[in-house]
All heavy atoms as TSV, in Angstrom:
chain	resi	resn	atom	element	x	y	z
A	1	MET	N	N	0.847	-1.155	0.000
A	1	MET	CA	C	0.000	0.000	0.000
A	1	MET	C	C	0.904	1.233	0.000
A	1	MET	O	O	1.894	1.297	0.711
A	1	MET	CB	C	-0.883	-0.025	1.247
A	1	MET	CG	C	-1.750	1.172	1.360
A	1	MET	SD	S	-2.797	1.283	2.835
A	1	MET	CE	C	-3.084	-0.360	3.304
A	2	THR	N	N	0.517	2.199	-0.796
A	2	THR	CA	C	1.314	3.416	-0.893
A	2	THR	C	C	0.859	4.448	0.140
A	2	THR	O	O	-0.236	4.349	0.700
A	2	THR	CB	C	1.193	4.040	-2.292
A	2	THR	OG1	O	-0.148	4.486	-2.476
A	2	THR	CG2	C	1.568	3.044	-3.371
A	3	ARG	N	N	1.690	5.431	0.361
A	3	ARG	CA	C	1.322	6.526	1.271
A	3	ARG	C	C	0.100	7.266	0.754
A	3	ARG	O	O	-0.753	7.685	1.525
A	3	ARG	CB	C	2.494	7.500	1.415
A	3	ARG	CG	C	3.645	6.932	2.211
A	3	ARG	CD	C	4.799	7.890	2.321
A	3	ARG	NE	N	4.373	9.172	2.848
A	3	ARG	CZ	C	5.042	10.298	2.706
A	3	ARG	NH1	N	6.175	10.292	2.042
A	3	ARG	NH2	N	4.599	11.411	3.211
A	4	LEU	N	N	0.009	7.397	-0.562
A	4	LEU	CA	C	-1.138	8.077	-1.173
A	4	LEU	C	C	-2.447	7.345	-0.850
A	4	LEU	O	O	-3.466	7.976	-0.569
A	4	LEU	CB	C	-0.946	8.182	-2.679
A	4	LEU	CG	C	-2.023	8.919	-3.456
A	4	LEU	CD1	C	-2.175	10.351	-2.953
A	4	LEU	CD2	C	-1.711	8.905	-4.928
A	5	THR	N	N	-2.408	6.020	-0.874
A	5	THR	CA	C	-3.599	5.239	-0.531
A	5	THR	C	C	-4.010	5.482	0.907
A	5	THR	O	O	-5.190	5.698	1.205
A	5	THR	CB	C	-3.349	3.734	-0.757
A	5	THR	OG1	O	-2.983	3.522	-2.118
A	5	THR	CG2	C	-4.573	2.913	-0.428
A	6	VAL	N	N	-3.053	5.469	1.819
A	6	VAL	CA	C	-3.343	5.709	3.236
A	6	VAL	C	C	-3.937	7.101	3.430
A	6	VAL	O	O	-4.942	7.268	4.126
A	6	VAL	CB	C	-2.075	5.529	4.101
A	6	VAL	CG1	C	-2.334	5.932	5.537
A	6	VAL	CG2	C	-1.576	4.093	4.028
A	7	ILE	N	N	-3.353	8.092	2.809
A	7	ILE	CA	C	-3.850	9.462	2.931
A	7	ILE	C	C	-5.267	9.567	2.368
A	7	ILE	O	O	-6.137	10.205	2.970
A	7	ILE	CB	C	-2.892	10.450	2.231
A	7	ILE	CG1	C	-1.572	10.522	2.992
A	7	ILE	CG2	C	-3.531	11.832	2.101
A	7	ILE	CD1	C	-0.458	11.232	2.246
A	8	SER	N	N	-5.510	8.918	1.234
A	8	SER	CA	C	-6.850	8.949	0.634
A	8	SER	C	C	-7.883	8.290	1.533
A	8	SER	O	O	-9.012	8.760	1.644
A	8	SER	CB	C	-6.835	8.256	-0.731
A	8	SER	OG	O	-6.037	8.971	-1.633
A	9	ILE	N	N	-7.515	7.198	2.185
A	9	ILE	CA	C	-8.430	6.536	3.122
A	9	ILE	C	C	-8.715	7.460	4.304
A	9	ILE	O	O	-9.869	7.624	4.717
A	9	ILE	CB	C	-7.844	5.193	3.603
A	9	ILE	CG1	C	-7.810	4.191	2.449
A	9	ILE	CG2	C	-8.667	4.632	4.771
A	9	ILE	CD1	C	-7.035	2.929	2.758
A	10	GLU	N	N	-7.677	8.068	4.846
A	10	GLU	CA	C	-7.855	8.962	6.001
A	10	GLU	C	C	-8.745	10.153	5.670
A	10	GLU	O	O	-9.516	10.600	6.515
A	10	GLU	CB	C	-6.496	9.451	6.501
A	10	GLU	CG	C	-5.673	8.375	7.160
A	10	GLU	CD	C	-4.280	8.841	7.555
A	10	GLU	OE1	O	-3.816	9.884	7.029
A	10	GLU	OE2	O	-3.668	8.168	8.378
A	11	LYS	N	N	-8.643	10.659	4.464
A	11	LYS	CA	C	-9.447	11.816	4.067
A	11	LYS	C	C	-10.793	11.420	3.465
A	11	LYS	O	O	-11.505	12.256	2.936
A	11	LYS	CB	C	-8.661	12.683	3.086
A	11	LYS	CG	C	-7.457	13.316	3.743
A	11	LYS	CD	C	-6.761	14.289	2.830
A	11	LYS	CE	C	-5.626	14.951	3.584
A	11	LYS	NZ	N	-5.035	16.037	2.840
A	12	GLU	N	N	-11.107	10.111	3.569
A	12	GLU	CA	C	-12.378	9.556	3.097
A	12	GLU	C	C	-12.620	9.820	1.608
A	12	GLU	O	O	-13.734	10.018	1.169
A	12	GLU	CB	C	-13.539	10.061	3.944
A	12	GLU	CG	C	-13.411	9.652	5.397
A	12	GLU	CD	C	-14.556	10.138	6.262
A	12	GLU	OE1	O	-15.497	10.769	5.752
A	12	GLU	OE2	O	-14.505	9.862	7.461
A	13	ARG	N	N	-11.543	9.804	0.823
A	13	ARG	CA	C	-11.657	9.955	-0.624
A	13	ARG	C	C	-11.546	8.613	-1.334
A	13	ARG	O	O	-11.671	8.543	-2.539
A	13	ARG	CB	C	-10.574	10.890	-1.155
A	13	ARG	CG	C	-10.859	12.344	-0.846
A	13	ARG	CD	C	-9.894	13.212	-1.589
A	13	ARG	NE	N	-8.885	13.639	-0.631
A	13	ARG	CZ	C	-7.679	14.056	-0.923
A	13	ARG	NH1	N	-7.288	14.105	-2.172
A	13	ARG	NH2	N	-6.842	14.421	0.000
A	14	PHE	N	N	-11.266	7.562	-0.579
A	14	PHE	CA	C	-11.076	6.241	-1.158
A	14	PHE	C	C	-11.768	5.223	-0.276
A	14	PHE	O	O	-11.613	5.239	0.939
A	14	PHE	CB	C	-9.585	5.927	-1.242
A	14	PHE	CG	C	-9.269	4.546	-1.747
A	14	PHE	CD1	C	-9.484	4.211	-3.065
A	14	PHE	CD2	C	-8.742	3.595	-0.903
A	14	PHE	CE1	C	-9.172	2.949	-3.531
A	14	PHE	CE2	C	-8.430	2.336	-1.363
A	14	PHE	CZ	C	-8.647	2.008	-2.677
A	15	ASP	N	N	-12.559	4.351	-0.878
A	15	ASP	CA	C	-13.253	3.292	-0.159
A	15	ASP	C	C	-12.486	1.997	-0.395
A	15	ASP	O	O	-12.561	1.429	-1.485
A	15	ASP	CB	C	-14.693	3.178	-0.669
A	15	ASP	CG	C	-15.539	2.279	0.183
A	15	ASP	OD1	O	-15.141	1.985	1.331
A	15	ASP	OD2	O	-16.601	1.874	-0.293
A	16	PRO	N	N	-11.732	1.532	0.598
A	16	PRO	CA	C	-10.880	0.368	0.385
A	16	PRO	C	C	-11.678	-0.908	0.147
A	16	PRO	O	O	-12.794	-1.049	0.615
A	16	PRO	CB	C	-10.070	0.272	1.673
A	16	PRO	CG	C	-10.886	0.965	2.689
A	16	PRO	CD	C	-11.653	2.032	1.953
A	17	SER	N	N	-11.074	-1.806	-0.561
A	17	SER	CA	C	-11.704	-3.095	-0.832
A	17	SER	C	C	-11.689	-3.955	0.422
A	17	SER	O	O	-10.932	-3.713	1.374
A	17	SER	CB	C	-10.961	-3.798	-1.957
A	17	SER	OG	O	-9.638	-4.108	-1.534
A	18	LEU	N	N	-12.511	-4.971	0.421
A	18	LEU	CA	C	-12.582	-5.867	1.569
A	18	LEU	C	C	-11.255	-6.570	1.839
A	18	LEU	O	O	-10.826	-6.628	3.002
A	18	LEU	CB	C	-13.715	-6.876	1.370
A	18	LEU	CG	C	-14.089	-7.712	2.575
A	18	LEU	CD1	C	-14.417	-6.848	3.780
A	18	LEU	CD2	C	-15.248	-8.617	2.236
A	19	PRO	N	N	-10.549	-7.079	0.820
A	19	PRO	CA	C	-9.238	-7.692	1.101
A	19	PRO	C	C	-8.261	-6.715	1.757
A	19	PRO	O	O	-7.500	-7.091	2.644
A	19	PRO	CB	C	-8.747	-8.146	-0.270
A	19	PRO	CG	C	-9.989	-8.381	-1.058
A	19	PRO	CD	C	-10.941	-7.303	-0.585
A	20	LEU	N	N	-8.283	-5.468	1.321
A	20	LEU	CA	C	-7.412	-4.469	1.933
A	20	LEU	C	C	-7.819	-4.226	3.379
A	20	LEU	O	O	-6.970	-4.100	4.263
A	20	LEU	CB	C	-7.442	-3.158	1.151
A	20	LEU	CG	C	-6.589	-2.020	1.713
A	20	LEU	CD1	C	-5.124	-2.420	1.875
A	20	LEU	CD2	C	-6.718	-0.794	0.843
A	21	ALA	N	N	-9.100	-4.184	3.645
A	21	ALA	CA	C	-9.580	-3.989	5.017
A	21	ALA	C	C	-9.104	-5.124	5.921
A	21	ALA	O	O	-8.654	-4.889	7.053
A	21	ALA	CB	C	-11.102	-3.886	5.035
A	22	PHE	N	N	-9.180	-6.364	5.445
A	22	PHE	CA	C	-8.691	-7.501	6.229
A	22	PHE	C	C	-7.188	-7.399	6.463
A	22	PHE	O	O	-6.700	-7.689	7.554
A	22	PHE	CB	C	-9.021	-8.826	5.538
A	22	PHE	CG	C	-10.406	-9.318	5.810
A	22	PHE	CD1	C	-11.379	-9.267	4.830
A	22	PHE	CD2	C	-10.749	-9.834	7.053
A	22	PHE	CE1	C	-12.661	-9.722	5.071
A	22	PHE	CE2	C	-12.033	-10.289	7.310
A	22	PHE	CZ	C	-12.992	-10.243	6.322
A	23	ARG	N	N	-6.473	-6.962	5.451
A	23	ARG	CA	C	-5.021	-6.846	5.604
A	23	ARG	C	C	-4.646	-5.754	6.618
A	23	ARG	O	O	-3.764	-5.941	7.449
A	23	ARG	CB	C	-4.384	-6.554	4.255
A	23	ARG	CG	C	-2.893	-6.531	4.351
A	23	ARG	CD	C	-2.232	-6.616	3.032
A	23	ARG	NE	N	-0.793	-6.522	3.249
A	23	ARG	CZ	C	0.083	-6.608	2.304
A	23	ARG	NH1	N	-0.297	-6.800	1.075
A	23	ARG	NH2	N	1.359	-6.509	2.566
A	24	LEU	N	N	-5.322	-4.607	6.538
A	24	LEU	CA	C	-5.065	-3.536	7.501
A	24	LEU	C	C	-5.366	-4.008	8.919
A	24	LEU	O	O	-4.593	-3.735	9.854
A	24	LEU	CB	C	-5.912	-2.307	7.178
A	24	LEU	CG	C	-5.488	-1.490	5.974
A	24	LEU	CD1	C	-6.544	-0.445	5.649
A	24	LEU	CD2	C	-4.148	-0.833	6.220
A	25	ALA	N	N	-6.466	-4.705	9.108
A	25	ALA	CA	C	-6.820	-5.213	10.429
A	25	ALA	C	C	-5.754	-6.188	10.926
A	25	ALA	O	O	-5.395	-6.165	12.109
A	25	ALA	CB	C	-8.185	-5.879	10.386
A	26	SER	N	N	-5.241	-6.998	10.024
A	26	SER	CA	C	-4.189	-7.945	10.405
A	26	SER	C	C	-2.910	-7.224	10.810
A	26	SER	O	O	-2.292	-7.557	11.820
A	26	SER	CB	C	-3.914	-8.884	9.236
A	26	SER	OG	O	-2.836	-9.736	9.524
A	27	VAL	N	N	-2.518	-6.217	10.038
A	27	VAL	CA	C	-1.295	-5.465	10.336
A	27	VAL	C	C	-1.394	-4.773	11.695
A	27	VAL	O	O	-0.448	-4.780	12.485
A	27	VAL	CB	C	-1.003	-4.432	9.221
A	27	VAL	CG1	C	0.065	-3.443	9.654
A	27	VAL	CG2	C	-0.603	-5.136	7.938
A	28	PHE	N	N	-2.559	-4.200	11.986
A	28	PHE	CA	C	-2.742	-3.480	13.250
A	28	PHE	C	C	-3.254	-4.370	14.381
A	28	PHE	O	O	-3.524	-3.891	15.477
A	28	PHE	CB	C	-3.691	-2.295	13.040
A	28	PHE	CG	C	-3.090	-1.203	12.205
A	28	PHE	CD1	C	-3.565	-0.945	10.932
A	28	PHE	CD2	C	-2.028	-0.448	12.676
A	28	PHE	CE1	C	-3.011	0.059	10.145
A	28	PHE	CE2	C	-1.453	0.560	11.908
A	28	PHE	CZ	C	-1.947	0.804	10.632
A	29	GLU	N	N	-3.406	-5.683	14.080
A	29	GLU	CA	C	-3.836	-6.674	15.063
A	29	GLU	C	C	-5.126	-6.249	15.765
A	29	GLU	O	O	-5.207	-6.190	16.993
A	29	GLU	CB	C	-2.722	-6.944	16.076
A	29	GLU	CG	C	-1.480	-7.529	15.438
A	29	GLU	CD	C	-0.369	-7.802	16.423
A	29	GLU	OE1	O	-0.484	-7.423	17.604
A	29	GLU	OE2	O	0.628	-8.402	15.999
A	30	CYS	N	N	-6.132	-5.916	14.959
A	30	CYS	CA	C	-7.438	-5.548	15.483
A	30	CYS	C	C	-8.505	-6.006	14.495
A	30	CYS	O	O	-8.189	-6.593	13.471
A	30	CYS	CB	C	-7.528	-4.047	15.728
A	30	CYS	SG	S	-7.305	-3.060	14.243
A	31	SER	N	N	-9.754	-5.747	14.813
A	31	SER	CA	C	-10.829	-6.142	13.915
A	31	SER	C	C	-11.080	-5.042	12.876
A	31	SER	O	O	-10.699	-3.886	13.068
A	31	SER	CB	C	-12.116	-6.413	14.698
A	31	SER	OG	O	-12.632	-5.206	15.205
A	32	ILE	N	N	-11.733	-5.421	11.802
A	32	ILE	CA	C	-12.083	-4.450	10.764
A	32	ILE	C	C	-12.967	-3.349	11.356
A	32	ILE	O	O	-12.824	-2.177	11.025
A	32	ILE	CB	C	-12.782	-5.137	9.578
A	32	ILE	CG1	C	-11.794	-6.046	8.850
A	32	ILE	CG2	C	-13.367	-4.119	8.611
A	32	ILE	CD1	C	-12.408	-6.885	7.771
A	33	GLU	N	N	-13.862	-3.739	12.250
A	33	GLU	CA	C	-14.774	-2.769	12.866
A	33	GLU	C	C	-14.038	-1.725	13.708
A	33	GLU	O	O	-14.534	-0.622	13.900
A	33	GLU	CB	C	-15.809	-3.486	13.732
A	33	GLU	CG	C	-16.786	-4.323	12.938
A	33	GLU	CD	C	-16.258	-5.702	12.568
A	33	GLU	OE1	O	-15.142	-6.085	13.024
A	33	GLU	OE2	O	-16.931	-6.389	11.799
A	34	ASP	N	N	-12.860	-2.082	14.217
A	34	ASP	CA	C	-12.056	-1.121	14.983
A	34	ASP	C	C	-11.465	-0.043	14.085
A	34	ASP	O	O	-11.158	1.056	14.537
A	34	ASP	CB	C	-10.932	-1.820	15.732
A	34	ASP	CG	C	-11.424	-2.695	16.864
A	34	ASP	OD1	O	-12.536	-2.435	17.379
A	34	ASP	OD2	O	-10.704	-3.651	17.228
A	35	ILE	N	N	-11.299	-0.357	12.802
A	35	ILE	CA	C	-10.664	0.569	11.867
A	35	ILE	C	C	-11.694	1.370	11.080
A	35	ILE	O	O	-11.551	2.567	10.906
A	35	ILE	CB	C	-9.759	-0.195	10.873
A	35	ILE	CG1	C	-8.656	-0.925	11.635
A	35	ILE	CG2	C	-9.163	0.751	9.853
A	35	ILE	CD1	C	-7.811	-1.834	10.770
A	36	PHE	N	N	-12.753	0.693	10.615
A	36	PHE	CA	C	-13.730	1.319	9.734
A	36	PHE	C	C	-15.104	1.365	10.374
A	36	PHE	O	O	-15.498	0.444	11.080
A	36	PHE	CB	C	-13.844	0.563	8.402
A	36	PHE	CG	C	-12.542	0.534	7.633
A	36	PHE	CD1	C	-11.741	-0.589	7.660
A	36	PHE	CD2	C	-12.129	1.630	6.903
A	36	PHE	CE1	C	-10.543	-0.621	6.961
A	36	PHE	CE2	C	-10.946	1.618	6.204
A	36	PHE	CZ	C	-10.145	0.484	6.227
A	37	GLU	N	N	-15.825	2.431	10.119
A	37	GLU	CA	C	-17.194	2.579	10.587
A	37	GLU	C	C	-18.113	2.619	9.370
A	37	GLU	O	O	-17.799	3.276	8.378
A	37	GLU	CB	C	-17.361	3.887	11.374
A	37	GLU	CG	C	-16.540	3.923	12.636
A	37	GLU	CD	C	-16.674	5.236	13.375
A	37	GLU	OE1	O	-17.489	6.091	12.974
A	37	GLU	OE2	O	-15.945	5.418	14.357
A	38	PRO	N	N	-19.250	1.915	9.436
A	38	PRO	CA	C	-20.169	1.935	8.290
A	38	PRO	C	C	-20.806	3.311	8.101
A	38	PRO	O	O	-20.967	4.073	9.053
A	38	PRO	CB	C	-21.229	0.897	8.644
A	38	PRO	CG	C	-21.160	0.783	10.123
A	38	PRO	CD	C	-19.749	1.115	10.521
A	39	ASP	N	N	-21.128	3.633	6.846
A	39	ASP	CA	C	-21.844	4.886	6.564
A	39	ASP	C	C	-23.273	4.771	7.049
A	39	ASP	O	O	-23.870	3.696	7.013
A	39	ASP	CB	C	-21.851	5.169	5.057
A	39	ASP	CG	C	-20.464	5.481	4.529
A	39	ASP	OD1	O	-19.628	5.952	5.325
A	39	ASP	OD2	O	-20.241	5.264	3.334
A	40	ASP	N	N	-23.828	5.866	7.474
A	40	ASP	CA	C	-25.226	5.865	7.922
A	40	ASP	C	C	-26.173	6.032	6.761
A	40	ASP	O	O	-25.983	6.618	5.802
A	40	ASP	CB	C	-25.478	6.976	8.930
A	40	ASP	CG	C	-24.780	6.680	10.261
A	40	ASP	OD1	O	-24.561	5.493	10.548
A	40	ASP	OD2	O	-24.466	7.625	10.987
C-alpha cells in the first residue's frame, strides 16, 4: 500500500476493498470494525 492510498483513506476519498480492510486489520492486530465505521 502506498502513502497516497493511506492518505486517501484517512481523508475519506477512497473506499478500500474488503481484502485491503482484512489486511489492515491484520497489520494493526485488530478487527475491521475497529478501523472502519459503516456509513449511515
